[in-house]
DRENSEVEX-287352 format. One line per 4 residues: number of its first residue (from 1); their letters; for each residue x, y, z of N, C-alpha, C. Coordinates in Angstrom, 1 decimal. Each point is the difference from the previous one (the first is absolute). Layout:
BEGIN
NUM) A) X/Y/Z/X/Y/Z/X/Y/Z; ...
***
This chain:
BEGIN
1) XXXX) -19.1/-7.5/-3.6/1.3/0.0/-0.8/1.2/-0.1/0.9; 0.9/-1.0/-0.3/1.2/-0.2/0.7/1.0/1.2/-0.3; 0.5/0.6/1.1/0.9/1.1/-0.2/1.4/-0.3/0.5; 0.2/-0.8/1.1/1.3/-0.3/0.5/0.0/-1.4/0.6
5) XXXX) 1.2/-0.6/0.1/0.1/-1.3/0.8/1.3/0.0/0.7; 0.0/-0.7/1.1/1.2/-0.1/0.9/0.0/-1.5/0.5; 1.2/-0.5/0.2/0.1/-1.3/0.7/0.7/0.2/1.4; -0.4/-0.8/1.0/0.5/0.1/1.3/0.1/-1.4/0.6
9) XXXX) 1.2/-0.5/0.2/0.1/-1.4/0.4/-0.7/-0.9/-1.0; -1.0/-0.8/0.4/-0.6/-0.9/-0.9/-1.4/0.5/-0.4; -0.2/1.3/0.1/-1.3/0.6/-0.4/0.2/1.1/-1.0; -1.0/0.1/-0.9/0.0/1.0/-1.0/-1.2/1.0/0.3
13) XXXX) 0.2/1.3/-0.2/-1.0/1.0/0.3/-0.3/0.7/-1.3; -1.3/0.0/-0.3/-0.5/0.7/-1.2/-0.8/1.3/0.4; 0.4/1.1/-0.6/-0.6/1.3/0.3/-0.9/0.4/-1.2; -1.3/0.2/0.3/-1.0/0.4/-1.1/-0.4/1.4/0.1
17) XXXX) -0.5/0.5/-1.1/-0.4/1.4/-0.1/-1.2/0.3/0.9; -0.7/-1.0/0.5/-1.1/0.2/0.9/0.5/0.3/1.5; 1.3/-0.1/0.2/0.5/0.1/1.3/0.2/-1.3/0.8; -0.4/-1.1/-0.7/0.1/-1.3/0.6/1.4/-0.6/-0.1
21) XXXX) 0.4/-0.6/1.1/1.3/-0.8/0.0/-0.5/-1.4/0.2; 0.5/-0.9/-0.9/-0.3/-1.4/0.0/1.3/-0.8/0.2; 0.0/-0.9/1.0/1.2/-0.8/0.4/-0.2/-1.5/-0.4; 1.0/-0.6/-0.7/-0.1/-1.4/-0.4/1.3/-0.7/0.5
25) XXXX) -0.2/-1.3/0.2/1.2/-0.9/0.2/0.6/-0.3/-1.3; 1.3/0.3/-0.1/0.7/-0.2/-1.3/0.1/-1.5/-0.4; 0.3/-0.9/0.9/0.2/-1.4/-0.3/-1.4/-0.7/-0.3; -1.0/0.3/0.8/-1.3/-0.7/-0.2/-0.9/0.8/-0.9
29) XXXX) 0.3/1.3/-0.2/-0.9/0.9/-0.8/-1.3/0.2/0.7; -0.1/-0.3/1.3/-1.3/0.1/0.7/-0.1/1.5/0.5; -1.3/0.5/-0.1/-0.3/1.3/0.5/0.1/-0.1/1.6; 0.6/1.1/0.6/0.1/0.1/1.4/-0.9/1.0/0.6
33) XXXX) 0.0/1.2/-0.5/-0.9/1.1/0.5/0.1/1.2/-0.9; -0.9/0.9/0.2/0.0/1.3/-0.7/-0.4/1.1/1.0; 0.5/1.2/-0.3/-0.4/1.2/0.8/-0.1/1.2/-0.9; -0.9/0.8/0.3/-0.2/1.3/-0.8/0.5/1.2/0.8
37) XXXX) 0.6/0.9/-0.8/0.6/1.2/0.6/-1.0/1.1/0.2; -1.1/-0.1/-0.8/-1.1/1.0/0.1/-1.3/-0.5/-0.5; -1.0/0.7/0.2/-1.4/-0.4/-0.3/-0.3/0.0/-1.5; -1.1/-0.6/-0.4/-0.4/0.0/-1.4/-0.2/1.4/-0.5
41) XXXX) -0.5/0.9/0.9/-0.3/1.4/-0.4/1.3/0.8/-0.3; 1.1/-0.5/0.5/1.3/0.7/-0.2/0.8/-0.5/-1.2; -0.5/-1.0/-0.7/0.8/-0.7/-1.0/0.5/1.0/-1.1; -0.9/0.9/-0.5/0.3/0.9/-1.0/1.1/1.1/0.4
45) XXXX) 0.1/0.1/1.3/1.0/1.0/0.5/1.4/-0.5/-0.2; 0.3/-1.3/-0.1/1.3/-0.6/0.0/0.2/-1.1/-1.0; -0.7/-0.1/-1.0/0.0/-1.2/-0.9/0.8/0.1/-1.2; 0.8/1.1/-0.2/0.7/0.1/-1.3/1.5/-0.5/0.1
49) XXXX) 0.8/0.3/1.0/1.4/-0.4/0.0/0.3/-0.5/1.4; 1.1/-0.8/0.1/0.4/-0.6/1.3/1.5/-0.1/0.0; 0.6/0.3/1.2/1.4/-0.3/0.2/0.2/-0.5/1.4; 0.6/-1.2/0.1/0.1/-0.7/1.2/1.4/-0.3/0.4
53) XXXX) 0.4/0.3/1.2/1.3/-0.4/0.6/-0.2/-0.8/1.2; 1.0/-0.8/0.4/-0.1/-1.0/1.1/1.1/0.2/1.0; -0.3/0.1/1.3/1.0/-0.1/1.0/-0.1/-1.4/0.6; 0.7/-0.3/1.1/-0.1/-1.3/0.6/-1.4/-0.4/0.4
57) XXXX) -0.8/1.0/0.5/-1.3/-0.4/0.6/-1.2/0.7/-0.7; 0.3/0.9/-0.9/-1.1/0.8/-0.6/0.1/0.1/-1.5; -1.1/0.2/-0.7/-0.1/0.5/-1.3/-0.4/1.5/0.0; 0.7/0.8/-0.8/-0.4/1.4/-0.1/-0.4/0.3/-1.4
61) XXXX) -1.2/0.5/-0.2/-0.6/0.2/-1.3/-0.4/1.5/-0.2; 0.4/0.5/-1.2/-0.5/1.3/-0.5/-1.0/-0.3/-1.1; -1.2/0.6/0.0/-1.0/-0.2/-1.0/-0.5/1.3/-0.5; -0.4/0.0/-1.3/-0.6/1.2/-0.6/-1.2/-0.3/-0.7
65) XXXX) -1.0/0.9/0.0/-1.2/0.0/-0.8/-0.4/1.4/-0.1; -1.2/0.3/0.4/-0.4/1.4/0.1/0.7/0.7/1.1; 0.5/-0.8/1.0/0.9/0.5/1.1/1.2/-0.8/0.0; 1.0/0.4/0.9/1.1/-0.8/0.3/-0.1/-0.5/1.4
69) XXXX) 0.4/-1.2/0.3/0.0/-0.6/1.4/1.2/-0.8/0.3; 0.3/0.0/1.3/1.1/-0.8/0.6/-0.5/-1.0/1.0; 0.3/-1.3/-0.2/-0.5/-1.0/0.8/1.1/-0.9/0.5; -0.2/-0.6/1.2/0.9/-0.9/0.6/-0.7/-1.3/0.4
73) XXXX) 0.6/-1.2/-0.4/-0.6/-1.3/0.4/0.9/-0.7/0.9; -0.5/-0.3/1.2/0.7/-0.8/1.0/-0.1/-1.5/-0.3; 1.1/-0.6/-0.4/0.0/-1.4/-0.5/-0.4/-1.0/1.1; 0.5/0.2/1.2/-0.3/-0.9/1.1/-1.4/0.1/0.5
77) XXXX) -0.5/1.3/0.1/-1.4/0.2/0.5/-1.0/-0.1/-1.1; 0.5/0.0/-1.3/-0.9/0.0/-1.1/-1.0/1.1/0.0; 0.5/1.2/0.2/-0.8/1.2/0.1/0.5/1.2/-0.8; -0.9/0.7/-0.7/0.3/1.2/-0.8/-0.2/1.2/0.9
81) XXXX) 0.8/1.0/-0.3/-0.2/1.3/0.7/0.2/1.1/-1.1; -0.9/0.9/-0.2/0.1/1.1/-0.9/0.7/1.2/0.7; 1.1/0.4/-0.4/0.8/1.1/0.7/-0.6/1.3/-0.5; -0.2/0.2/-1.3/-0.6/1.3/-0.4/-0.6/-0.2/-1.4
85) XXXX) -0.8/1.0/-0.4/-0.4/0.2/-1.4/0.0/1.4/-0.3; 0.4/0.4/-1.2/0.2/1.4/-0.4/-0.5/0.2/-1.4; -0.3/1.2/-0.3/-0.5/0.3/-1.4/1.2/0.4/-0.9; 1.0/-0.9/0.1/1.2/0.2/-0.9/0.5/-1.4/-0.4
89) XXXX) 0.7/-0.1/-1.2/0.6/-1.2/-0.4/1.2/-0.3/0.7; 0.2/-1.2/0.5/1.2/-0.5/0.7/0.9/-0.8/-1.0; 1.3/0.4/-0.1/0.9/-0.5/-1.0/0.8/-1.2/0.5; 1.0/0.3/0.8/1.0/-1.1/0.4/0.0/-0.1/1.5
93) XXXX) 0.2/-1.2/0.5/0.1/-0.3/1.4/1.3/-0.6/0.3; 0.7/0.5/1.0/1.2/-0.6/0.5/0.0/-0.1/1.5; 0.7/-1.0/0.6/0.0/-0.2/1.4/1.4/0.3/0.5; 0.1/0.8/1.0/1.3/0.3/0.6/0.3/-0.9/1.2
97) XXXX) 1.2/0.0/0.5/0.4/-1.0/1.0/-0.5/0.5/1.4; -0.5/1.2/0.1/-0.4/0.5/1.4/-1.5/0.1/0.1; -0.7/-1.1/-0.5/-1.5/0.0/0.1/-0.6/1.2/-0.6; 0.5/0.4/-1.1/-0.6/1.2/-0.8/-0.2/-0.4/-1.4
101) XXXX) -1.1/0.4/-0.5/-0.4/-0.2/-1.4/0.0/1.4/-0.7; 0.4/0.0/-1.3/-0.1/1.2/-0.8/-0.8/-0.3/-1.3; -0.9/0.9/-0.3/-0.9/-0.2/-1.2/0.2/1.2/-0.8; 0.4/-0.1/-1.3/0.1/1.1/-0.9/-1.4/0.3/-0.6
105) XXXX) -0.3/1.3/-0.2/-1.3/0.5/-0.4/0.2/1.1/-1.0; -1.2/0.5/-0.5/0.0/1.2/-0.9/0.3/1.2/0.7; -0.1/0.0/1.4/0.2/1.2/0.8/1.2/0.0/0.8; 0.8/-1.0/-0.1/1.2/-0.1/0.8/0.2/-1.5/0.6
109) XXXX) 0.6/-0.1/1.2/0.2/-1.3/0.6/-0.7/-0.1/1.3; -0.7/-1.1/0.2/-0.7/-0.3/1.3/1.0/-0.9/0.8; 0.2/0.5/1.2/0.8/-0.8/1.0/-0.9/-0.6/1.1; 0.0/-1.3/0.1/-0.9/-0.7/0.9/0.8/-0.7/1.1
113) XXXX) -0.3/0.3/1.2/0.5/-0.8/1.2/-0.8/-1.3/0.1; 0.7/-1.1/-0.2/-0.8/-1.3/0.0/-0.3/-0.5/1.4; 0.5/0.7/1.1/-0.4/-0.4/1.3/-1.2/0.8/0.5; 0.0/1.3/-0.3/-1.0/0.9/0.5/-1.0/0.4/-1.1
117) XXXX) 0.4/-0.3/-1.3/-0.8/0.3/-1.2/-0.2/1.6/-0.1; 1.0/0.7/0.6/0.0/1.4/-0.3/0.4/0.3/-1.4; -0.6/0.9/-0.7/0.2/0.3/-1.4/0.5/1.5/-0.2; 1.1/0.2/-0.7/0.5/1.3/-0.3/0.1/0.2/-1.5
121) XXXX) -0.5/1.0/-0.6/0.2/0.4/-1.4/1.1/0.9/-0.2; 1.0/-0.4/-0.7/1.2/0.9/-0.3/-0.3/0.5/-1.4; -0.5/1.3/-0.1/-0.3/0.6/-1.2/1.0/1.0/-0.5; 0.7/0.6/0.9/1.1/1.0/-0.3/1.3/-0.6/0.3
125) XXXX) 0.9/-0.1/-1.0/1.3/-0.6/0.2/1.1/1.0/-0.2; 0.8/0.2/1.1/1.1/0.9/-0.1/1.2/-0.7/-0.7; 0.5/0.6/-1.1/1.1/-0.6/-0.7/1.2/1.0/0.0; 1.1/-0.4/-0.5/1.2/0.8/-0.1/-0.3/1.1/-1.1
129) XXXX) -1.0/-0.2/-0.9/-0.3/1.0/-1.0/-1.3/0.7/0.2; -0.5/0.0/1.3/-1.2/0.7/0.3/-1.1/-1.0/0.5; -1.2/0.6/0.2/-1.1/-0.8/0.5/-0.8/-0.5/-1.2; -0.3/-1.4/0.1/-0.8/-0.6/-1.0/-1.4/-0.3/0.6
133) XXXX) -1.0/0.5/-0.7/-1.4/-0.1/0.4/-0.8/-0.7/-1.1; -1.1/-0.6/0.5/-1.0/-0.6/-0.9/0.6/-0.9/-1.1; 1.0/-0.8/0.4/0.7/-1.0/-0.9/-0.7/-1.3/0.2; -0.3/-0.7/-1.2/-0.5/-1.3/0.1/1.2/-1.0/0.1
137) XXXX) 0.0/-0.7/1.1/1.1/-1.0/0.3/-0.4/-1.3/-0.6; 0.8/-0.5/-1.0/-0.4/-1.2/-0.7/0.5/-1.2/0.6; 1.2/0.0/0.6/0.6/-1.2/0.5/1.0/0.4/1.1; 0.2/-1.0/1.0/0.9/0.2/1.2/1.0/-1.1/0.1
141) XXXX) 1.1/0.3/0.7/1.0/-1.0/0.2/0.9/0.4/1.2; 0.3/-1.0/0.9/0.9/0.1/1.1/1.3/-0.7/-0.4; 1.2/0.7/0.1/1.2/-0.7/-0.3/0.7/-0.6/1.2; 1.1/-0.7/-0.1/0.7/-0.7/1.1/0.6/1.0/1.0
145) XXXX) 0.2/1.2/-0.4/0.6/1.0/0.9/-1.0/0.9/0.7; -1.3/-0.3/-0.1/-1.0/0.7/0.7/-0.5/1.2/-0.8; 0.4/0.1/-1.3/-0.5/1.1/-0.8/-1.4/-0.3/-0.6; -0.7/1.0/-0.2/-1.4/-0.1/-0.5/-0.1/0.7/-1.4
149) XXXX) -0.4/-0.8/-1.0/-0.1/0.5/-1.4/-1.4/0.2/-0.4; -0.3/1.1/-0.6/-1.4/0.2/-0.5/0.0/0.4/-1.5; -0.6/-0.8/-0.8/-0.2/0.3/-1.4/-1.3/0.7/-0.2; 0.1/1.0/-0.8/-1.2/0.9/-0.3/-0.5/-0.1/-1.4
153) XXXX) -1.1/0.5/-0.3/-0.6/0.1/-1.3/0.5/1.4/-0.6; 1.0/0.0/-0.8/0.5/1.2/-0.7/0.5/1.1/0.9; 0.3/-0.3/1.3/0.5/1.0/0.9/1.4/-0.3/0.6; 0.6/-1.1/-0.6/1.3/-0.3/0.4/0.1/-1.2/1.0
157) XXXX) 1.2/-0.2/0.5/0.3/-1.1/0.9/0.5/0.6/1.3; -0.5/-0.4/1.1/0.4/0.5/1.3/0.6/-1.0/0.9; 1.0/0.4/0.8/0.7/-0.9/0.9/0.1/0.7/1.4; -0.3/-0.8/1.0/0.1/0.5/1.4/0.7/-1.0/0.8
161) XXXX) 0.9/0.5/0.9/0.7/-0.8/1.0/-0.3/0.6/1.4; -0.2/-0.8/1.1/-0.3/0.6/1.3/1.1/0.9/0.5; 1.2/-0.2/-0.4/1.1/0.8/0.5/0.1/1.4/-0.7; -0.9/0.2/-1.0/0.0/1.3/-0.7/-1.3/0.7/0.3
165) XXXX) 0.0/1.3/-0.2/-1.2/0.8/0.2/-0.9/0.1/-1.2; 0.7/0.1/-1.2/-0.8/0.2/-1.2/0.2/-1.2/-1.0; -1.0/-0.1/-0.8/0.1/-1.0/-1.1/0.9/0.4/-1.1; 0.7/-0.9/-0.7/0.7/0.2/-1.2/-1.0/-0.2/-1.1
169) XXXX) 0.0/0.9/-1.0/-1.0/-0.1/-1.1/0.7/-0.1/-1.3; -0.4/-0.9/-0.9/0.4/-0.1/-1.4/-1.2/0.4/-0.8; 0.2/0.9/-0.9/-1.1/0.5/-0.8/0.0/-0.6/-1.4; -0.9/0.4/-0.8/-0.1/-0.5/-1.4/1.3/0.2/-0.8
173) XXXX) 0.6/1.2/0.2/1.2/0.3/-0.7/1.2/-0.9/0.4; -0.1/-0.5/1.3/1.1/-0.9/0.4/-0.1/-1.4/-0.7; -1.2/-0.4/-0.4/-0.2/-1.2/-0.8/0.3/0.3/-1.5; -0.7/0.9/-0.6/0.2/0.4/-1.4/-0.3/1.5/-0.1
177) XXXX) 1.0/0.7/-0.5/-0.2/1.5/-0.1/-1.0/0.4/-1.1; 0.0/-0.8/-1.1/-0.9/0.3/-1.1/-0.9/-1.2/-0.3; -1.2/0.0/0.6/-0.9/-1.1/-0.2/-1.4/0.6/0.3; -1.0/-0.3/-0.9/-1.3/0.5/0.2/-1.0/-0.9/0.7
181) XXXX) 0.3/-1.3/0.1/-1.0/-0.9/0.6/0.1/0.1/1.5; -1.0/-0.6/0.7/0.0/-0.1/1.4/1.1/-0.9/0.5; 0.6/0.2/1.1/1.0/-0.9/0.6/-0.6/-0.6/1.2; -0.2/-1.3/0.0/-0.6/-0.7/1.2/1.0/-1.0/0.6
185) XXXX) 0.3/0.2/1.2/0.8/-0.9/0.8/-0.8/-1.2/0.4; 0.3/-1.2/-0.6/-0.8/-1.2/0.2/0.4/-0.9/1.1; 1.3/-0.2/0.3/0.4/-0.8/1.1/1.5/0.2/0.3; 0.4/-0.5/1.2/1.4/0.2/0.5/0.6/-1.4/0.3
189) XXXX) 1.3/0.0/0.1/0.7/-1.2/0.6/1.3/0.6/0.5; 0.8/-0.9/0.6/1.3/0.4/0.5/1.0/-1.1/-0.3; 1.2/0.4/-0.5/1.0/-1.0/-0.4/1.0/-0.3/1.2; 1.0/-0.8/-0.3/0.9/-0.4/1.1/1.0/1.1/0.4
193) XXXX) 0.1/1.0/-0.9/0.8/1.2/0.3/-0.8/1.1/0.7; -1.2/-0.3/0.4/-0.9/1.0/0.6/-0.4/1.1/-0.9; 0.1/-0.3/-1.3/-0.5/1.0/-1.0/-1.5/-0.3/-0.2; -0.8/1.1/-0.1/-1.4/-0.1/-0.3/-0.3/-0.2/-1.5
197) XXXX) -0.7/-1.0/-0.3/-0.4/-0.2/-1.4/-1.4/0.4/-0.2; -0.3/0.6/-1.1/-1.3/0.6/-0.3/-0.5/-0.4/-1.3; -1.3/-0.5/-0.1/-0.6/-0.3/-1.2/-1.1/1.1/-0.3; 0.1/0.6/-1.2/-1.0/1.0/-0.4/-0.6/-0.3/-1.3
201) XXXX) -1.0/0.7/-0.4/-0.6/-0.2/-1.3/0.9/0.4/-1.2; 1.2/0.6/0.3/0.9/0.4/-1.0/1.4/-0.6/0.1; 0.0/-1.1/0.9/1.3/-0.8/0.1/0.4/-0.2/1.4; 1.2/-0.6/0.2/0.6/-0.3/1.2/1.1/1.0/0.4
205) XXXX) 0.0/0.3/1.4/1.0/1.0/0.5/0.6/-0.6/1.3; 1.1/0.6/0.4/0.6/-0.3/1.3/0.5/1.2/0.7; 0.0/0.0/1.3/0.5/1.1/0.8/1.1/-0.6/0.9; 1.2/0.6/0.0/1.1/-0.5/0.8/0.1/0.8/1.3
209) XXXX) 1.0/-0.3/0.8/0.1/0.5/1.3/0.2/1.5/0.0; 0.4/0.6/-1.1/0.1/1.5/-0.1/-1.2/0.6/-0.5; -1.1/-0.7/0.0/-1.3/0.5/-0.5/0.1/0.4/-1.5; 0.8/-0.7/-0.7/0.1/0.3/-1.5/-0.9/-1.0/-0.7
213) XXXX) -0.9/0.6/-0.9/-0.9/-0.8/-0.8/0.5/-0.3/-1.4; 0.0/-1.2/-0.4/0.5/-0.4/-1.3/-0.9/-1.1/-0.7; 0.0/0.0/-1.3/-0.8/-0.9/-0.8/0.6/-1.4/0.0; -0.8/-1.0/0.1/0.5/-1.4/-0.1/-0.5/-0.6/-1.4
217) XXXX) 0.9/-0.4/-0.8/-0.4/-0.5/-1.3/-0.4/-1.5/0.0; 0.6/-0.8/0.9/-0.3/-1.4/0.0/-1.0/-0.4/1.1; -1.1/-0.6/-0.4/-1.0/-0.4/1.0/0.6/-1.1/0.9; 1.0/-0.8/-0.5/0.5/-1.1/0.8/0.7/0.6/1.3
221) XXXX) 0.6/1.2/-0.1/0.6/0.6/1.1/-1.1/0.2/1.1; -1.2/0.3/-0.3/-1.1/0.2/0.9/-0.3/-1.3/0.7; 0.0/-1.1/-0.8/-0.4/-1.3/0.6/1.1/-0.6/0.9; 1.3/0.1/-0.5/1.0/-0.8/0.7/0.7/0.6/1.2
225) XXXX) -0.4/1.3/0.3/0.6/0.7/1.1/-1.0/0.3/1.1; -1.1/-0.6/0.1/-1.0/0.4/1.0/0.4/-0.8/1.3; 0.0/0.7/1.1/0.5/-0.5/1.3/-1.2/-0.6/0.8; 0.2/-1.1/0.8/-1.1/-0.5/0.8/-0.4/1.0/1.1
229) XXXX) -1.3/0.1/0.3/-0.5/0.9/1.0/-0.8/-0.8/1.1; -1.0/-0.7/-0.5/-0.9/-0.7/1.0/0.0/-1.5/-0.1; 0.6/-0.6/-1.0/-0.2/-1.4/-0.2/1.3/-0.8/0.4; -0.2/-1.2/0.5/1.2/-0.8/0.5/0.5/-1.0/-1.0
233) XXXX) -0.7/-0.2/-1.1/0.4/-0.9/-1.1/1.4/0.5/-0.5; 0.9/-1.0/-0.4/1.3/0.4/-0.5/-0.1/0.6/-1.4; -0.4/1.3/0.0/-0.1/0.7/-1.3/0.7/1.4/0.2; 0.2/0.7/-1.1/0.6/1.3/0.0/-1.0/1.1/-0.4
237) XXXX) -1.3/-0.3/0.3/-1.0/1.0/-0.3/-1.2/-0.1/1.0; -0.7/1.0/0.0/-1.2/0.0/0.9/-1.2/-0.5/-0.9; -0.8/-0.9/0.7/-1.2/-0.5/-0.7/-1.2/-0.1/0.9; -1.2/0.0/-0.6/-1.2/-0.1/0.8/-0.5/-1.4/0.1
241) XXXX) 0.3/-0.9/-0.9/-0.5/-1.4/0.0/0.9/-0.9/-0.9; -0.1/-1.3/0.3/0.9/-0.9/-0.7/-0.8/-1.3/-0.2; 0.1/-0.6/-1.2/-0.5/-1.3/-0.3/1.0/-0.8/-0.8; 0.1/-1.3/0.3/0.9/-0.9/-0.7/-0.9/-0.9/-0.9
245) XXXX) 0.2/0.1/-1.3/-0.9/-0.8/-0.9/0.4/-1.4/-0.2; -0.7/-0.7/-0.8/0.2/-1.5/-0.2/1.3/-0.3/-0.7; 0.7/1.0/-0.6/1.3/-0.2/-0.5/1.1/0.5/0.9; -0.4/0.2/1.3/0.9/0.5/1.0/0.6/1.4/-0.3
249) XXXX) -0.7/0.7/-0.9/0.4/1.4/-0.3/-0.6/0.9/1.1; 0.6/1.1/0.4/-0.4/0.8/1.0/-0.5/1.3/-0.6; -1.3/0.4/0.4/-0.6/1.2/-0.4/-0.1/1.0/1.2; 0.5/1.2/-0.2/-0.1/1.0/1.1/-0.8/1.2/-0.5
253) XXXX) -1.0/0.3/0.8/-0.9/1.1/-0.2/0.6/1.2/0.7; 0.3/1.1/-0.7/0.5/1.2/0.6/-0.9/1.2/-0.2; 0.5/1.1/0.6/-0.8/1.3/-0.3/0.2/0.5/-1.4; 0.9/-0.6/-0.7/0.3/0.4/-1.4/0.3/-1.1/-0.9
257) XXXX) -0.9/-0.9/-0.2/0.2/-1.1/-0.9/0.0/-1.4/0.6; 0.0/-1.0/-0.9/0.0/-1.4/0.4/1.3/-0.6/-0.5; 0.8/-0.5/1.0/1.3/-0.5/-0.3/0.0/-1.5/-0.1; 0.7/-0.6/-1.0/0.0/-1.5/-0.2/1.5/-0.4/0.1
261) XXXX) 0.2/-1.1/0.9/1.4/-0.6/0.1/-0.2/-1.5/-0.2; 1.1/-0.6/-0.4/0.0/-1.5/0.0/0.3/-0.5/1.3; 0.0/-1.4/0.1/0.1/-0.6/1.4/1.3/0.3/0.7; 1.0/0.4/-0.8/1.3/0.3/0.6/0.1/1.5/0.3
265) XXXX) -1.1/0.8/-0.1/-0.1/1.4/0.2/0.8/0.8/-1.0; 0.1/-0.5/-1.2/0.6/0.7/-1.1/-1.1/0.9/-0.6; 0.2/1.3/-0.2/-1.0/0.9/-0.5/-0.4/-0.4/-1.5; -1.3/0.0/-0.3/-0.4/-0.3/-1.3/-0.6/1.3/-0.7
269) XXXX) -1.0/0.6/0.7/-0.6/1.2/-0.6/-0.9/0.6/1.0; -0.4/1.3/-0.3/-1.1/0.7/0.7/-1.1/0.3/-0.9; -1.2/-0.2/0.5/-1.2/0.3/-0.8/-0.6/1.3/0.5; -0.4/0.9/-0.9/-0.6/1.3/0.3/-1.4/0.0/-0.8
273) XXXX) -0.6/1.2/0.1/-1.3/0.2/-0.7/0.2/-0.2/-1.5; 1.2/0.5/-0.5/0.3/-0.1/-1.5/0.1/-1.4/-0.4; 0.3/-1.0/1.0/0.1/-1.4/-0.4/-1.3/-0.7/0.2; -1.0/0.7/0.5/-1.4/-0.7/0.2/-0.6/0.2/1.3
277) XXXX) 0.7/0.3/1.1/-0.6/0.2/1.3/-1.0/1.1/0.0; -1.1/-0.2/0.8/-1.0/1.1/0.1/0.5/1.2/0.8; 1.0/-0.3/0.9/0.6/1.1/0.8/1.3/-0.4/0.5; 0.9/0.9/0.3/1.4/-0.4/0.4/0.1/-0.2/1.5
281) XXXX) -1.0/0.5/0.8/0.1/-0.2/1.5/-0.7/-1.4/0.3; 0.9/-0.9/0.5/-0.5/-1.4/0.2/-0.3/-0.2/1.5; -1.2/-0.5/0.3/-0.3/-0.2/1.4/0.0/-1.5/0.4; -0.4/-0.8/-0.9/-0.1/-1.5/0.4/0.2/-0.9/-1.2
285) XXXX) 0.5/-1.2/0.2/0.2/-1.0/-1.0/-0.6/-1.3/0.4; -0.5/-0.8/-1.0/-0.6/-1.3/0.3/0.1/-0.8/-1.3; 0.5/-1.3/0.1/0.0/-0.9/-1.1/-1.1/-1.0/0.2; -0.9/-0.1/-1.1/-1.1/-1.0/0.0/0.5/-1.4/-0.3
289) XXXX) -0.8/-1.0/0.2/0.4/-1.4/-0.2/0.4/-0.2/-1.5; -0.5/0.7/-0.9/0.4/-0.2/-1.5/1.2/0.8/-0.3; 0.7/0.7/0.9/1.2/0.6/-0.2/-0.1/1.5/-0.4; -1.2/0.5/-0.1/-0.1/1.4/-0.3/0.4/0.9/1.2
293) XXXX) 0.6/1.1/-0.2/0.4/0.9/1.0/-1.1/1.2/0.1; -0.5/0.2/1.1/-1.0/1.1/0.2/0.7/1.1/0.8; -0.1/1.2/-0.5/0.8/1.2/0.6/-1.0/1.1/0.4; 0.0/0.3/1.2/-0.9/1.1/0.5/0.8/1.3/0.0
297) XXXX) -0.6/1.0/-0.6/0.7/1.3/-0.1/-0.9/1.2/0.5; 0.5/1.2/-0.1/-0.7/1.1/0.4/-1.1/0.4/-1.0; -0.1/-0.6/-1.1/-1.0/0.3/-1.0/-0.7/-1.2/-0.6; 0.0/-1.1/0.8/-0.7/-1.2/-0.5/0.9/-1.3/0.1
301) XXXX) -0.5/-1.0/-0.7/0.7/-1.3/0.1/0.5/-0.4/-1.4; 1.2/-0.5/0.0/0.6/-0.6/-1.2/0.1/-1.5/0.1; -0.4/-0.7/-1.1/0.2/-1.5/0.0/1.1/-0.2/-1.1; 1.1/-0.8/0.4/1.1/-0.2/-0.8/0.1/-1.5/-0.3
305) XXXX) 0.0/-0.4/-1.3/0.1/-1.3/-0.5/1.4/-0.2/-0.6; 0.7/-1.0/0.3/1.3/-0.4/-0.6/-0.3/-1.1/-1.0; 0.1/0.4/-1.3/-0.2/-1.0/-1.1/1.2/-0.1/-0.8; 0.8/-1.1/0.2/1.2/-0.2/-0.7/1.0/1.2/0.2
309) XXXX) 0.1/0.4/1.3/0.9/1.0/0.4/-0.4/1.4/-0.5; -1.2/0.1/-0.5/-0.5/1.4/-0.4/-1.2/0.3/1.0; 0.1/1.2/0.4/-0.9/0.5/1.1/-1.2/0.7/-0.6; -1.2/-0.4/0.3/-1.2/0.6/-0.5/-0.8/0.6/1.1
313) XXXX) -0.5/1.2/-0.1/-0.6/0.7/1.0/-1.5/0.2/-0.3; -0.8/-0.2/1.1/-1.5/0.4/-0.1/-0.2/0.9/1.2; -0.5/1.2/-0.2/-0.2/0.9/1.1/-1.5/0.3/0.3; -0.3/0.2/1.3/-1.3/0.2/0.5/0.0/1.3/0.9
317) XXXX) -0.8/0.9/-0.4/-0.2/1.3/0.7/-1.4/0.2/0.5; -0.3/1.2/0.5/-1.3/0.3/0.4/-1.0/0.0/-1.1; 0.5/0.2/-1.2/-0.9/0.0/-1.2/-0.5/-1.4/-0.4; 0.6/-1.0/0.6/-0.4/-1.4/-0.4/-1.1/-0.6/0.9
321) X) -0.4/0.8/1.0/-1.2/-0.4/0.8/0.4/-0.9/1.1
***
């Protein structure tokens, strides 16, 4: 089962639940090579979910099955390396600028040195409101000022800056004083004013320079104020992948939705799960010869057909075989 896809120069890389990576030439559609990250006996350990990030020379993959595992693929050498496997679920992976990776888990945050592969589990977090222990960290984010944001499952929102000794913590009451449902921080972004924008299961919020948390009513605010972090294309937002379709429209896959612009870069709309996507975290985009758009996400593949300017979605997950 296909779990992720990435393009690099003129090659496309397909990541399967078996641990196999298959590389094809995009123009000729010819198979180039394939490599497996682990043996046949280990497939059930890592065959459920996949999250892949790319640097200049490497793919970094977090996989879950009966165990969680972290793998690195050297693109030039065409070699896999398993960094670790643990009996815990691995949630979100981010790459810092100093050769460090962070992985959120049910037991805290794993910090991995990508040069020595030294691993540190941060399970107790000192905050301005006390020590937080045994918190499941659901998502992670680095802002442009060197701040580190941690979203938790029902334990609040945490912020750390290296110039400070303690984390700032936002609790359930800071989001909503009177609410019975769980509050899950799903993703982060940063706008041009260096405000942090937060997407949760109960709505959108922002945090200003004074660490004041407030509700955002308009989703367009979230879309139109995201600042560039890693990409050089002339856009005002961070994205993981880009494809230009046969109508010269531009599709941007982000950590929180699929953005569509016309050929002049005028914003058209953003697609989320409620619009038909199988998941909001977009890893890869590819347009087939018949014009269909294929979207690789953290929870499967979405196929998008444009029929008379109406978008029709077909989703494929682990349940589809």
